[in-house]
N, C-alpha and C positions, 0 to 999 in steps of 0.2 A: 804777516798779518793774522794767521791762525794761531801763531804762538801767543800772541797779545791782542785778541780781536777787540773790536769797539765793544763797549758795554752796552750790548743789545740782549734781550730775553733769549733770542733764539741760539745763542752761543751755548747755552746749557743743553741744547738738544742735539748739537752737531755730532757728537760721538755716537748717539742712536742712529742718526741718519747713516753715517758711513758704515756702521755695523750692519745695518739693514741692506745697503746696497751691495755689500760683499757677501752676505749670506743669500739673498733672494735677488738681487739686480733691480728691485723695484721697491718704492716707499712712497708713502703720502705724508706730506708734513702739513700739520693742521696748526696755524697760527694766525691770530688777528692781525690786521694792518698795524704797521708801526713796531712789530717785534723783530724786524731786521732780517727776516727770511730771504728777500731778494738780495740783501747785501752779503750774506754769510754763507748761505748754503751753496752758491755756484763755486766758490773757491774751496769749500770743503769737499765737495764732489770731485772738483779737478784735481785736488791732492790725491784722491783716492783711486783715480783711473788713469789710464793712458789713453791719450787722444784729446780731442776738442770737446769741451761742454757746451752744448747750444741751449740757450735759456730764452723762452718765449715770453713775450709780453703782448696783451692784447691791443695795444696801441702804439704808433710810432713814437709819440712823444715820451711814453713811458720806457720804451726801449732805449732811447738815447739818454733819457735822464739816468736810468738804472747802470748804463754801462758808464757814463761820466762818473757817477758817484763811486763805482768799484775802482775805476781807473785812479780817482783822486786818493782813495784809501791806500793804494799801492804805491803812490808817488810816481806814477808814469803817465804818459800822454796816452790818449785814446789811440787804438791800433796796434798797440804792443801786447802785452799779455791780455789785456781786455779790449774787445772791440765792438762793433755793433754793425747790423746790416738791416735797413728797413727799405721800403719802396722808394727808389730814387736816391739812395744815399748809402754809403757803406765805409766804415774804417777798420779795416783788418790787415794782418799781415801774417806771414809764415809763423810767426811767434805767438800767435794768439791762441790761448788756451781757453778763454771764456768769451763766447760770442753771444751778444743779446740781440734777438730778432723778433720781429713781429711773427705772430702764428702763421700769417698769410705768406710769409717768405719761407717758414718752414714747409707748409704744404706744397709750395712750389718745388722744393728740393726733393721731397718725398715722391711726388709724381714723376720727376726726372730720374730719380734714382732711389728706389726704396731702401737699398742697403746703407745710404747714409755713409759713404766712405769716409774715413778720417774722424768720424764722430764716434765718441766713447759713451756719452751720456746726453740725454734730453731732459732739460727741466722744464716742465710746464707750469707756468706761474699763472696765479689768479683763476684757476680753474672753476671756482665758485660763481665767477660772474655768468656762466654758461652761455658765452658767446657761441654762435654756430660753427665758427671755424675752430674754437677750443674743443668743442665736443668731438668734431671731425678729427682733429689731430691727435687727441688721446686715442680714439678708435683705431686710427691707422697705425699708430706707435705699438698698440696691443698686437695687431695683426703682424707687423713687421717682427716682433720679438718671437711670435708663435711659429712664424713660417722661414724667416730669413735671417734674423740676428738674435740668436738667445743671448749673446754677451752685451747687448744694448741696454745700458742703464737708463731707466725712466723713472724720474721723479715728478710727482704732481703735488703742487702746493695750493692750499686751500685756506680761506679764511673763515668757513664756516663749519658746522658741526655735521654736514653732510659728507664728511670726509670718508665714511664707512662705504658709501655707494660707490665712490670713485675707487676705493681700496679693492672692492669686490670684483670690479671690472678689470683694473690693472693686474691684479695677481692671477687671474685665470682660475685654476682648479682651486686654489687656495688663496684667500685675500692678501693683498699686499700688507706688509706692516704699516701701521700707523704711528708717526712720532708726534704727539701733542705738545705744543709748547703755549703756556700761559701768556695772556697779555700783561702788560705792566703800565696801563694807562693811568694818568693822574686823574682826579675827580674832574667831572665836567657837569657844571650847572645847566639845567635846561630852562630856558627862558621863552615862554610861549607868546608870540606875537602875531595874532590873527590880523588879517587886512580889516579895514573899517567895514561896517556894514554896506551891503549892496556893491562891494567891490568884487567884481567877478575875476577870476583868475585867469580863466581862458575864454575866447569865443571863436566864432568861426575862422578868424585870421591867425590864431595862436594865443601867445600869452598877451594879455591886455596891457596898454600902456599904464592904467591905473595901477595895475598889481607892480608893475615894475617900479613905479613910483614908490609904493609900499615897501618893495625890497631894498631900494635905495635909501629911503628914510630909516629903516631898520638898521642898515649899515652904519649910518650916521649915529643913530643911538647907541649902538654898540661901541663905537669909537669913543664917544662921549663918556661912557659909563665904565669902560674898562681899559686895560693896557694890553699890548700885544698886537701883532699883526692878525689882519682879518681874511679869512677864506670864505668867499661867497659862491654858494652852489646855484646855478641857473641850469635849465634844461638844454640850452643849444647855443651855437655861436651869435644868432641873432640876438639873443636876450644878453649875453656877455657884453657885446658891443652897447646895447640900450642901457643897462645898469652903468656900465663905465662911463657913458655920456652924461648920465644923471648925478654922478659923483664929481663932476667938474668942480674946481675949487676947494677940495679937502686939503688940509695940511698933512697929506700922505702920498705916496706914489700908488696910483691905481694901475694895476698891471692886468690886462686880459690874459686868459689861458684856455686855448682850445687847439683841436688838432689842426685847424687851417691856417694857423698863424705861421710865419717864417721861423726857422730853428732859433734864430737870434732872439726873437722876442719872446719865445717859449722859455729859453734859458734865463732872459731877465726876470720872468715872472718867478722862477725857481730859486732865484739868487738873492738873499738878503741885501739890503741897502742900508744908506745912513739914516733913512726915515722910516717911519711906519709903513708898512704897505696894507694895499687891499688888493688881494688876488681874486678876480672875479672869473670863475672857471665852470666848465661843463662838468660832466661826472668823471673826466679824466682823472680827477685829483681825489676820487672817492676812495679807492684802494690800491691803485697801482703806482701812485707817484707820493712822494714826501715833499711838503711845502714847508722848508723850515722856518721857525719863528712864529708860526701860528698858534695863538692862544684863544683865539675866537672864531666861530663858525656862524655864518648866517645863511639859513638853508630855505630857499623858496619853496621847497617841498614838491618839485616837479621833476620828471625825468623824460627823456626821448626813449621810445621802445619802438621795435619794428612790428608793425601789424600788416596783414595782408588780407584784401577784400577779394575773395575768388570769384564771387559773383559778378563784380565789376571789373575784375582785371586790374586793380590798383594796389600797388604796395608802396609802402614808405614808412617813415617815422612819425608816430603821434606822440603828443603831450600828454602824459598821464601822472596821477599822484605817485610820489614816490613810495616805495614799500617800507615797512617798519625796519627790516633789515639794513636797507640801504641808508634809512636815516640814522640808525645807530652808528653806521661805518662813517658816515660824514661827521656826526657829532664828535666821534672819537679822534678825529683829526685836531681838535682843539685841546686834547690832553696828552699829546705825546712828549712835550718838552716840560709841562708844569700844569697846575690847575687851570682850566678854562672854563668858557662858557659857549652853549649852543643857543643861538636865537632862531627859533623855528617860526616861520611865518605862516603858522595855523595853529589851531586851538588843541589842547590836550583832548577835548571831545573828538575832534576830527581825527587825531592821531590814533584813537582806539579804533577807528573804522578803517584804517589802512591795511592792505593786504600784507600779509606776513613776509613774503619774499616775492621778488620779480619773477614773472614766468619765463622759463628757458626759451631762448630764441628759436630752437628746433620747433616750438609749438605755436608760434605767431609769425615768424618772418616767412619771406619769400624763400622757396627752396630751390629755386632755378640753377643757381651757381652751385649749390650743395648737391643737387642730383648730377650735375656734370662732372663734379669731383668724384663722386661714387663710380660714375660709369667709367671714367678714365681709370680708376682704381681697380676696375674690374668686379665691382660689387654693386651692380644695378639695385636700385631701391634700399641699399644698405644691408643686403642678405649677408649674415655671417659676421657682421662688425659689432664690436663691443661699443655700442652707443648708450650713453646714459638714459635716454629717452627714444623710442622709436619714432621716426618722423610720422607725422599724421598722413593717412592713405590719400584723403582729398587732396591735401596739398602737393604730396609727391605726384599724384596724377595730373595736376595743373602744371608742375613743373616739367614732367615728362612731355606733356602736349607741347609746351613751349618750346623745349629742346628739338624735339621732332620738326617743329615749323621752322625753327632755324637751321635746320640740316646738320646738327651737330651730334644727334644720336639717331640710332636707327630705331625701327618699331620695337625690337627687343630691349632697348635701352643701351646698346653697345655704341661707343664712341666711333664716329666716322673721321675720316683723316682730316676733314675740315674741323671737327670737334676738338681733336687734339691740338689743332693749330689755335683755336679760340681759347683753348684751356691754358695755354701756355702764357697767355696775355693776361697780365694781372689786373682785369677789370670783369665787371659783370658780363656773362655770355652775350647778352643782348648787345652791349657796347663792343665787345670783341668783333661780333658780327658786324656791326656798323663800321668798324674801323677797317676790316677786310675787305668788304664790299664797297665801302664808300670811297676808298683811296682811288679805285679806278675810275670814280664818277667825278670826285671833286679835288684829286691829287693827295698824296700822302701827307703832306705837311698840313693842310687845311682840315683834313680827316682827323688827324691826330690833336688838331687844336679843339676841334669840337667834341671829341670823345673825352679829352682831358677835362674840358668845362663840365660835361655830363658826370662824368666819375667823381668830380668833387662837389656834385649836388649843387652847383652854383644857382643862387638866387638873385633877383633884380626886382625892384620896384614895377609892378605891372607884369611881371613874368616874362619881359622880353629877352630871350636869350641872346639874340644878335647884339642887343646893346650890351650886354656883359662881356661878350667876345671883344667887342671893339675897346671896351674900357680896358681889358686886360692886355690887349695889343699896345695900349698907350701906356700901361706901366700901372704901378700902384702897389699896396701893401701885399695882394695875393699873386701878382704877376710873376714873381721869381719862382715860386713853387710850381705855378701852372706851367711856365716855359720848361722847367726840368721834366715835369710830366710829358709835355708834349714832345721832347726830345726822345724819351724812352718810347713811347707809343709809336712815333715816327719810324724807329728802328724796326718796329713789329710789323708795320704796314707794307704791303707789296708796292713796289715802285711802279708808277704807270702815268701816263699823260692825263690831266683832268679833262672832264667835258668843257668844252669851250662855251663861254658866255653865261656861266651860272654864278649869279650875285651871292654874296655873302649870306643876304637872307634865304635864299632858296637852298644854298649849300649847308646850312645849319639845319633847316627844315628836313632836307633830304636825309642828313645823318641821324637826325632825331626819328624819322620815321622808319628808317633801317633798323634802329634799335627798337623801337616800339610801334610797330605797324599796327597794333590793336588800339593805339591811342591817336591814330589820324582822325581828324575831327573836321566836320563841315558845318558852317552857319546853317542853323535852321531857316527856313522860309519866314519871313516877316518877322523874325525875332532877333534876339541879342544873344541867345544860348547857342550851344553847339551840340551835335550828335557825334560821338565816336564810333569808330568801326566795331567796338566791342559791345556796342548797344547802350553805353552808358551817357547821359546826359552830362553837359559840363558848361561851365560859365567862368568868364573872366572876371577878376576883381574890378570893381568901378574904377575908371580913369586909366586903365591899361591901354598902352599904345597899340595893342593888337586887336582891339574892339573893331569889329566889321569886317575883319580879313575872312575872305570866303572859305579858306581852308587853312588849318592848323596842324602842325605837327607838336603833339603835347608830350613834353618830357616828364613833367611831374603834376599830379593833381591828387589833392587829398580825397579822402572817402566820403566827405560830406555827410558825416554823422547827422541823423535827424533831418537831412535836407534831401530834396528830390535830386538835385544835381550835384555832381563833385565840383570842386573849384580849381581852375587851373592855377598851378603855381608857376609853372615855366613852360614856354612854348617858343615856337618860331613859325613864320609863315611858309606856305608850300602851296604849289598849283596842283590841280587835279592830275596832270600828266605825270608829274614826279611822285605823287601819292600812288598811282597805279604802278609805276615803275618800282616803288619801294616795297609795295605789299602785293605782287601778283597772286600769291596763294589765297587771298582774301577775295579776289574777284570772281563772281560767279553769276550765271544767267539762269533764272528759274521761271518756269511757268506758274503762275498764282491764280487760283480762283477763290473768291471770297463772296461773302454775303454783305451787301451794302445797301441800306435803305429799301430793303425788300427786293432785291435785285441781285442776281448772280453776275458778279463782275469778273471777267476773265482777262488776264494781261501777262505778257512776258517781261520780266523785270531783270535789269542788270544792277548789280549791287557791288559795292566794296564793304565787305562785311555787313553792318547793319545799316550802312547808308546807300540809299537808292539813288542811283546814277540816271537811268532812262526806264521809261515804260512805255510799251506800245500794246494795243489791243490784241486778244488772242481769239480767233474765230472758232477753232476747233479744240477745245481743251479736252483733257482726258477724263473719262467717265469717272475714274477714281477722285480726281480733284473736285468735280462736281459734287459728288456725293459729300465729300469733306465739307465744302461750302455750305451745302444744304444742312448738313448736321450742325454746322455752326450757326446758321440762321434759326434753325428750329430751338437749338439749344438756348440761343439769346432771347428770342421772340415768342418761343413756346409752340408746342404741338397745335396751338388753336390756329395756327396758320393754315392748317387743314381744314376742309370742310366735314366736320363730323355730323353724319346725319343720325336720327334717333336709332336706327338699326345698328350703325356702326358703334355708337356708344354703347347699346346694350350688348353686343357680342364682346366688346372689349371688357366690360364688367364681369360677364360670365366666365370668360377666359382667365381673368385675374381670380375669381373665386375659385375655379379648379386648379389654378397654379398653387393658391394658398392651401387648398384641401389635399391636393395629391403631390405637387411637386412635378416631377419629370413624369412623362413626357410634353405636360401642358406648360407653355411657354411663358415667361415673364413678360407681361405687357405694361410695366411702369413706363414712365416717361424716359427714365435713364436707360432702360432695356431697350425701348423701341429706338431711341437715338443711336444706341451703340450698334444695332443690327438694322440700321436703316435700309441698307441695299437688300436684305433678305426680304422685306415686306413690301418696300417701296420700289424695288429695283427696277422693273420694267416701265415705271411711270417717270422715273428720273431723267431720262435722257431729253424728254419734253419740256422739262421744268426751266425757265429762265427767270422766274421771279415769283412773287407772292400770289399773283393773279393766276399762275400756272398750278400752283400748289392748291389753290381753291378748286380747281377742277379734278383733282384727283379722286378716284373712287375708293375711299378709305375702307369701306365695307369689304370690297373685293380684296384690297391689299391685306386687310387684318386675315382674311380666310387663308392667304398664303402661309400663315404661321401655324393653322390648326394641324395638329399631329394626326398622321393617319397611320392605322385604321381607327384609333381611338376617336377621331373626331366624328364618326358615325353615331357615337352614343352622346353627343353633346347635348341633344335635347332630353335624353333620358338622365343624364348626370346633373345638368344644370338647365332645367326647362325655363322657357320664357314665362310660361303661366303655370299655374296649378289649379286644377279643377277641385271646388270645394263642395260639401255635402249639399249646397242649394243648387248645384249644377253651374254655377257662375265660374268662369276661367278668370282668375285673378292674377295680375302682373306680379311677379316676384321682383323685389329690390335688391340688386346686388351691389349698391354702391358703398355699403359699410363692411365691416370685418366679417359680419354674419348676415346670411340673406334673410331678407325681412318679407313677410306676406301681410299686407294692410287689408283686412277683411272685416265686414260688419258682424258683430257678434251673432246675430240671428241666423247667418247663414252658415255657422258651423256646428249648430246643434246636431248632436248624434256622431260627431267626431271625436272618437275616444283618444287617439294618439297624435302626437305631434308629428307632421310630415317631416321627413329627413331626406336630404339631397347627397348626391355624391356617392351614390351607392350606400346610403345609410351613414356616412361618416359625420355629416353636419346637420344638426336640427334646425328648422327653419324657426325664426324668432316671429311669433304671431303678435301683430298689433291688432288687437280686438278693438272694434270701432264702435262707437254709439250710433244710434239711428241718424244723428246729425253728421256722422262723419268724423267725430272727434276720438281721439284714444281713451278707451275706457280701462284697458289692461294691456299690459306686455308680458308675454310669457313664452317659454321654449319648452314648457312641461304642461301640456293641455289637460292631461288627467288630473294632476294635481290642483290645476286652477278650477276645473268643475267642482271638486270637493271643497276647496277653501277659499278661492277668490270669487267666484261666481255668486255666491249669496250676498256677499257685501255688494258687488256690482248690481245686483238685481235690486236690492232695498234701496240703492242709491238713485236708479234711473227709472223705475217702473213708474213713480209717481210723475215724472217729468216726461216720459213717453208712453202714455196709457194706451195708444192705439196699436202698440207693438207687443210681439208676444214676449213674456217673461215667465216660462214654465217653471214650476217647482223642479222638475227633472229635466235638464237639457239633453241629458244622454238619451232618452227616449223620445223626446220632442222632434217633431219634424222641422228640419231647416227651412227658413223663410226668406225669400228674395226682398219682398216688398212689405206692405202693412197687414198684418194679422192679429186680431186681439188674442 
C-alpha cells in the first residue's frame, strides 16, 4: 500500500515523518481534516518500527471506522494486520501491526503497565480537539519516554496551527519536528440560513423544537438546490433523532450517526447506498470521521461542551454556539470529493461574533476522573507532567475533595487500594464507587445494570431512570450496547448476596445516591421543588412521574443558568433510610443559635448535608454561639436595638473623633468594628440576653467604657472635652458627629478670642459655627484670627441693623464678650 498509496495529500509528507521518527523518535504531523493522515501515517510508521503501532482516536465510532478503512485498503479482514480495541469490543490477533484504540483504552494500558510491552509506537490522532483524556495521554507518554522508554516512538497528529505547542511539550529539551501537510479541499460555498425572527435556538430544556424545524427545512432546501449527499451537524443524540424524524418522507436515506448507536447502524451511516443520503450527526463527524459522498453540509451552529458549576456541585454537557474553527472544519466536509456548499443556520453577522476556538476541556470540565488518573500515575495535581494547560487550582481542589470523600485517595492525594480498584473500572470514579459498594446491597447484576445506565447518560421523558431501566430490559435500539456494558461491569463487581426486598425503584435510587451523595434531594415543605444535600435547589420538568416523591436521588441536573433552581434531568426515588446509608459522611448534628424575629433561638439540628432532618430546642447554648447570633441580629437589625443614652452617644462620638485624629490606641467604634468585637465591650452582658428586650436593658455607656484605652483614657476630657469654655464664661457643648469637631456659639460670646481652639493636643482645630443673636449661623470658620480681620466687618454690616440691641463693636478683639443683650 505504501508503494502505491491512495491519492491523498499526506502521502507527500510520509518520508519526512519517517525521517523524523528515526532521528528523534517524536514528530508532530499538522494536516487539515481530509488529507489522509489517519489512513497513511500509521502504516508508514509501522513499516519503520519493530512492534505494534497503537493509534488513538477520541471516540469509539472513529476508532472502528479508521481500522475498517485501513483494513479495506490492505484487502484484509479486521483483526489481521489492522485491528481495533474500544470499550466493550476488540478485534486483534498476534499478527496485528496497527491497532486503533480509543484514548481511554490507552490510558488503562498505561496505568496497568507504563512500559507498554510490545508497543513500538503510539500515534495520538486529533490532539487539536483538546479532550481531557487526550491532554493526559500526551503528558503520560512524554513522561514514559523521559523515564522508562526512550525508544518509544510518539507521533501527535493535529489539524490546527497550534502544533508548535504540542511539539514543544513532546520534544522535551528541543521541540519535536513538525511535518506540515497542506490541505487539498475543493471550493465550498457558504450559504447563510438564519432562523426566522423570534425563533430561539435554545431554552431551559435545550434546543427548541422550532429551531429543529428550521434545521430540517434547511436540509430540504439544500437537497432541492444542489446534488450530493448531505451531512447535518447538530449538538447531541436527542437532536439527531429530532431532526431525523422531521425528515420523514424524503426521497433519500436519512441516517442518524452518534456514539450511542449500535455498531451496525453507525456503519450504515458511513456507507454509501443506492440513493442520496442525509447523515444527521453529532460532532463525531467534525474531524475524526470521513463520511464518503458528502457534498453538502447543513450546520446548526451548536455544540455540546463540558461545563462544571463548582459552587452548585453540578457538572455536565451544555449546549453552546460552535466556534469559528469548528464551523470551518464542519464546512470542509463538503469539499473533500468535489466542490460543495455549507448551509449555516445563522447569519454572517452572528458568525463574526463566534469565539475563535473551543476551550480546552481541562479548563471547563469536571476534573474528578482526571485527578484520580494523576494520583494513580504518582503525580497528584499533575506535578511534573507535560500538560498543554495546567488544571485550574479551584477545580482540582474540588476534585480532590470529591475523591477523598469517595475514599479513593488520601489527604495527600495518593491513591488508596480502593482507589486503584475504582480506577481500573472504565467509568467515572463516582460510578465506580457505586458499582463496588452497591453490588453488596442490590446484587452485582443489578448494580452493573444501573451503573451502565448512568455511564451512558441515559435520558427519559420526565427524568425517570427506573422507566429507562425497564425499557432497556425489554429490548430496543440501545439494549444491545447496554447489555454488553452490563456484562463488562458485572465482571468488575464483587459477588455478594443483595439486600432482600429492595425494589427496582429503590435499588436505582440507592446506586445513584452512592455515585452522587451530594445530589440527594428532599421535597421542600409545602412546595413542588427540592433541596439537594449540596444546598442547591432543584425542580422536575412539568409532567414528570417523579413529581411529589418525598426523596430523590438525582443523577443529572443542569446548572439552571439565570434560574434560581437547577432542573432535574434524571433521577430515581429513594427513602430517607437508604439516603442515610448512601451518604453517612454527610450526616452531622450541630448546635445552632440564631437571631429570629428579635429573639435568640437555640436548637440542636440533625442534617444530611444541607437538608434538615430533625430539630430540638437547646436549653444551654454555648456563649460563643450566642455571641454569633447576637452579632447576626445586630448586623441585620442595627445597633439601634441597644438603648443609646445621650451620654453613651456622646462618648461614642468623642472616641470616634480621637480614633480619627490619633489612631491607636483609641479604638474604632464604627458599626462594623463594634459588631466584630462584640464580646469585648458587651461580653459580660451577653449571657443574660435572650431577645431584643434584654438588649434594651444593657448599659451601653458602661459597655463602651470597656473599650477605653488605659492609661490614655485618663486624658479623654482634655483631648476631646464634652464642652469648651468660651470668653463669655459659657460652657458650650462640642459636636463630634462630623469629620471635624464643631462648636456652635453666639458671635458676641467670643469677642476677644484671638485664636481658634484646638483639640487632641492641638492636632485638630475646632470648626466654629458663629451664630447670630437669633441662633442662626452667621459665619463658619476654623481660622478665627482671619475671620476678625476679613469676615467680621461684613457680618457686622449685615446684622447690626437687624439686631440693634446687641453689641457690634468696631474692634471685637478688645471688646468684652457678652452673654445676653448689651448695646
